[in-house]
C-alpha positions as YAML, in Angstrom:
chain: A
units: angstrom
residues:
- id: 1
  name: UNK
  ca: [32.57, -40.19, -22.16]
- id: 2
  name: UNK
  ca: [33.09, -36.93, -20.41]
- id: 3
  name: UNK
  ca: [35.51, -36.77, -17.32]
- id: 4
  name: UNK
  ca: [34.19, -33.11, -16.33]
- id: 5
  name: UNK
  ca: [32.40, -33.25, -12.91]
- id: 6
  name: UNK
  ca: [29.17, -31.17, -12.10]
- id: 7
  name: UNK
  ca: [29.47, -29.21, -9.13]
- id: 8
  name: UNK
  ca: [27.30, -30.72, -6.35]
- id: 9
  name: UNK
  ca: [27.07, -27.76, -4.23]
- id: 10
  name: UNK
  ca: [26.41, -24.14, -4.64]
- id: 11
  name: UNK
  ca: [29.95, -22.96, -3.33]
- id: 12
  name: UNK
  ca: [31.78, -25.58, -5.96]
- id: 13
  name: UNK
  ca: [29.54, -23.65, -8.67]
- id: 14
  name: UNK
  ca: [30.59, -20.44, -7.47]
- id: 15
  name: UNK
  ca: [34.01, -21.52, -7.20]
- id: 16
  name: UNK
  ca: [34.08, -22.82, -10.83]
- id: 17
  name: UNK
  ca: [32.48, -19.85, -12.27]
- id: 18
  name: UNK
  ca: [35.11, -17.84, -10.37]
- id: 19
  name: UNK
  ca: [37.82, -19.61, -12.08]
- id: 20
  name: UNK
  ca: [36.69, -18.69, -15.78]
- id: 21
  name: UNK
  ca: [39.06, -16.09, -17.09]
- id: 22
  name: UNK
  ca: [38.14, -12.37, -17.56]
- id: 23
  name: UNK
  ca: [39.87, -12.71, -21.23]
- id: 24
  name: UNK
  ca: [36.60, -14.85, -22.07]
- id: 25
  name: UNK
  ca: [34.40, -11.71, -20.88]
- id: 26
  name: UNK
  ca: [36.50, -8.63, -21.10]
- id: 27
  name: UNK
  ca: [33.51, -6.34, -20.76]
- id: 28
  name: UNK
  ca: [30.92, -7.67, -18.70]
- id: 29
  name: UNK
  ca: [27.34, -6.47, -18.98]
- id: 30
  name: UNK
  ca: [26.37, -3.78, -16.67]
- id: 31
  name: UNK
  ca: [22.81, -3.73, -15.81]
- id: 32
  name: UNK
  ca: [21.31, -0.42, -15.06]
- id: 33
  name: UNK
  ca: [18.11, -0.29, -12.70]
- id: 34
  name: UNK
  ca: [14.95, 0.98, -14.24]
- id: 35
  name: UNK
  ca: [12.19, 2.91, -12.76]
- id: 36
  name: UNK
  ca: [9.11, 0.77, -12.03]
- id: 37
  name: UNK
  ca: [6.13, 1.78, -14.54]
- id: 38
  name: UNK
  ca: [3.70, 3.83, -12.92]
- id: 39
  name: UNK
  ca: [0.85, 1.90, -11.54]
- id: 40
  name: UNK
  ca: [-2.81, 2.64, -11.04]
- id: 41
  name: UNK
  ca: [-5.87, 0.68, -9.79]
- id: 42
  name: UNK
  ca: [-8.68, 0.76, -12.52]
- id: 43
  name: UNK
  ca: [-12.21, -0.04, -11.83]
- id: 44
  name: UNK
  ca: [-11.71, -3.46, -12.94]
- id: 45
  name: UNK
  ca: [-9.02, -4.27, -10.42]
- id: 46
  name: UNK
  ca: [-11.16, -2.61, -7.98]
- id: 47
  name: UNK
  ca: [-14.31, -4.35, -8.61]
- id: 48
  name: UNK
  ca: [-12.29, -7.41, -7.80]
- id: 49
  name: UNK
  ca: [-11.87, -6.39, -4.13]
- id: 50
  name: UNK
  ca: [-15.35, -4.41, -3.78]
- id: 51
  name: UNK
  ca: [-17.06, -7.06, -1.35]
- id: 52
  name: UNK
  ca: [-13.59, -8.37, 0.31]
- id: 53
  name: UNK
  ca: [-14.96, -6.61, 3.69]
- id: 54
  name: UNK
  ca: [-17.67, -9.41, 3.57]
- id: 55
  name: UNK
  ca: [-15.28, -12.13, 3.77]
- id: 56
  name: UNK
  ca: [-12.69, -11.03, 6.21]
...
């Protein structure tokens, strides 16, 4: 039987994570933002809303 209690609140979870020694992860991953891919409306997408004015 485990004696480890699960955190019951977000604050407890964050506190538990803050207690993790840096030696376990000396080089944390750095996530660089990426540019969103270019998006264009094609004919198929435009056809889906072609008659939208009739419903509004």
